[in-house]
LUMSENU-997193 format. One record per residue (C-alpha): residue in three letters; x, y, z; residue number from 1. Coordinates in nm, 4 decimals. Each point is the difference from the previous one (the first is absolute). Example, Ala and Ser with C-alpha at 12.3 -4.5 7.8 and 13.67 -1.06 7.14 Angstrom:
BEGIN
 res       xx       yy       zz   n
 ALA   1.2300  -0.4500   0.7800   1
 SER   0.1370   0.3440  -0.0660   2
This chain:
BEGIN
 res       xx       yy       zz   n
 UNK  12.7077  13.1819   7.3670   1
 UNK   0.0273  -0.3555   0.1393   2
 UNK   0.1085  -0.1434  -0.3091   3
 UNK   0.2583   0.2502  -0.0045   4
 UNK   0.1566  -0.0484   0.3392   5
 UNK  -0.0109  -0.3522   0.0075   6
 UNK   0.2310   0.0076  -0.3398   7
 UNK   0.2168   0.2372   0.1393   8
 UNK   0.0159  -0.2223   0.3290   9
 UNK   0.0923  -0.2526  -0.2224  10
 UNK   0.2679   0.1558  -0.2354  11
 UNK   0.1601   0.1562   0.3662  12
 UNK   0.0014  -0.4086   0.1311  13
 UNK   0.1628  -0.0615  -0.3191  14
 UNK   0.2830   0.2648   0.0429  15
 UNK   0.0687  -0.0900   0.3482  16
 UNK  -0.0183  -0.3929  -0.0377  17
 UNK   0.2105   0.0203  -0.3661  18
 UNK   0.2192   0.3162   0.0398  19
 UNK  -0.1301   0.1504  -0.3137  20
 UNK  -0.3056  -0.1648  -0.0922  21
 UNK   0.0157  -0.2024  -0.3494  22
 UNK  -0.3534  -0.1078   0.0740  23
 UNK  -0.1781  -0.3023   0.1301  24
 UNK   0.0835  -0.2652  -0.2343  25
 UNK   0.3954   0.0987   0.0216  26
 UNK   0.0381  -0.2294   0.2742  27
 UNK   0.2424  -0.3325   0.0771  28
 UNK  -0.1458  -0.3333   0.0250  29
 UNK   0.0995  -0.1175   0.3351  30
 UNK  -0.0693   0.0804   0.3416  31
 UNK   0.2456   0.0145   0.2678  32
 UNK  -0.2154  -0.2303   0.2427  33
 UNK  -0.0630  -0.3623   0.0141  34
 UNK  -0.3327  -0.1010  -0.1663  35
 UNK  -0.2401  -0.2363   0.1882  36
 UNK  -0.1037  -0.2670  -0.1739  37
 UNK  -0.3485   0.0555  -0.0387  38
 UNK   0.0517   0.3197  -0.0952  39
 UNK   0.2031  -0.0745  -0.2854  40
 UNK  -0.2325  -0.2717  -0.0940  41
 UNK  -0.3157   0.2720   0.0262  42
 UNK   0.2173   0.2785  -0.2050  43
 UNK   0.0634  -0.2889  -0.2834  44
 UNK  -0.3910  -0.0534  -0.0525  45
 UNK  -0.0607   0.3456  -0.0009  46
 UNK   0.2501   0.0904  -0.2865  47
 UNK  -0.1247  -0.3316  -0.1966  48
 UNK  -0.3703   0.1467   0.0190  49
 UNK   0.1404   0.3608  -0.0848  50
 UNK   0.1984  -0.1529  -0.3133  51
 UNK  -0.3258  -0.1680  -0.1034  52
 UNK  -0.1795   0.3849   0.0272  53
 UNK  -0.1786  -0.1068   0.2841  54
 UNK   0.1365   0.3207   0.1975  55
 UNK  -0.2730   0.0678   0.2598  56
 UNK   0.0063  -0.3898   0.1518  57
 UNK   0.3920   0.0372  -0.0107  58
 UNK  -0.0496   0.2921   0.2522  59
 UNK  -0.1215  -0.2460   0.3043  60
 UNK   0.2862  -0.2185  -0.0347  61
 UNK   0.2431   0.3095  -0.0492  62
 UNK  -0.1808   0.1585   0.3171  63
 UNK   0.0178  -0.3907   0.1926  64
 UNK   0.3669  -0.0122  -0.0924  65
 UNK   0.0954   0.3518   0.1052  66
 UNK  -0.1305  -0.0162   0.3339  67
 UNK   0.1845  -0.2884   0.0643  68
 UNK   0.3142   0.1670  -0.0882  69
 UNK   0.0364  -0.0535  -0.3703  70
 UNK   0.1881   0.3497  -0.1482  71
 UNK  -0.0717  -0.0566  -0.3322  72
 UNK  -0.3582  -0.0724   0.0219  73
 UNK  -0.0291   0.3285   0.1808  74
 UNK   0.1770   0.1566  -0.3051  75
 UNK  -0.1718  -0.1381  -0.2222  76
 UNK  -0.3601   0.0517   0.2075  77
 UNK   0.1358   0.3945  -0.0441  78
 UNK   0.0713  -0.0432  -0.4183  79
 UNK  -0.3325  -0.1135  -0.0262  80
 UNK  -0.1624   0.2795   0.1515  81
 UNK   0.2426   0.2457  -0.1224  82
 UNK  -0.0907  -0.1106  -0.3590  83
 UNK  -0.3723  -0.1180   0.0322  84
 UNK   0.0776  -0.3105  -0.1738  85
 UNK  -0.2947  -0.2158  -0.1411  86
 UNK  -0.3029   0.0914   0.1445  87
 UNK   0.1540   0.1365   0.3153  88
 UNK  -0.0601   0.3661   0.0120  89
 UNK   0.2953   0.2228   0.0720  90
 UNK   0.0712   0.0752   0.3855  91
 UNK   0.2560   0.2341   0.1089  92
 UNK  -0.0750  -0.0353   0.3733  93
 UNK   0.0760  -0.3818  -0.0291  94
 UNK   0.2811  -0.0014  -0.2107  95
 UNK   0.1906   0.2609   0.2631  96
 UNK  -0.1084  -0.2004   0.2440  97
 UNK   0.1161  -0.3856  -0.1942  98
 UNK   0.3130   0.1626  -0.0864  99
 UNK   0.0825   0.0828   0.3866 100
 UNK  -0.0815  -0.2967   0.1331 101
 UNK   0.2452  -0.1613  -0.2888 102
 UNK   0.2604   0.2014   0.1411 103
 UNK  -0.0767  -0.0695   0.3129 104
 UNK   0.0246  -0.3664  -0.0648 105
 UNK   0.3745   0.0726  -0.1462 106
 UNK  -0.0656   0.0648  -0.3792 107
 UNK   0.2790   0.2377  -0.1231 108
 UNK  -0.1429   0.2242  -0.2816 109
 UNK   0.2916   0.0882  -0.2380 110
 UNK   0.1203   0.3301  -0.0230 111
 UNK   0.0114   0.1962  -0.3739 112
 UNK   0.2940   0.0639  -0.1539 113
 UNK   0.0600   0.3568  -0.1205 114
């Protein structure tokens, strides 16, 4: 029951933040807010680890970067948790929390074209 509620919550969040929801992967790469240099470095370190298949290790870098205001890092966290990448299990509540933070930090989710 909890999974269904969180899944519905994720769908409602995506619909409210992006018009008609295309899904979490349909996003624009830039946010509108200026990027903290330390947060950017942490985000890039997380990306490097993720490209090496070290998804679990990348989480710590993305989390620190997101706490410092990096919207792309928060979005990356949402993607990892939504898809359950590598050794990281799916966690829809964490995914929803991360996507909400990304939006709050200025990440713009793309609107679907129908």
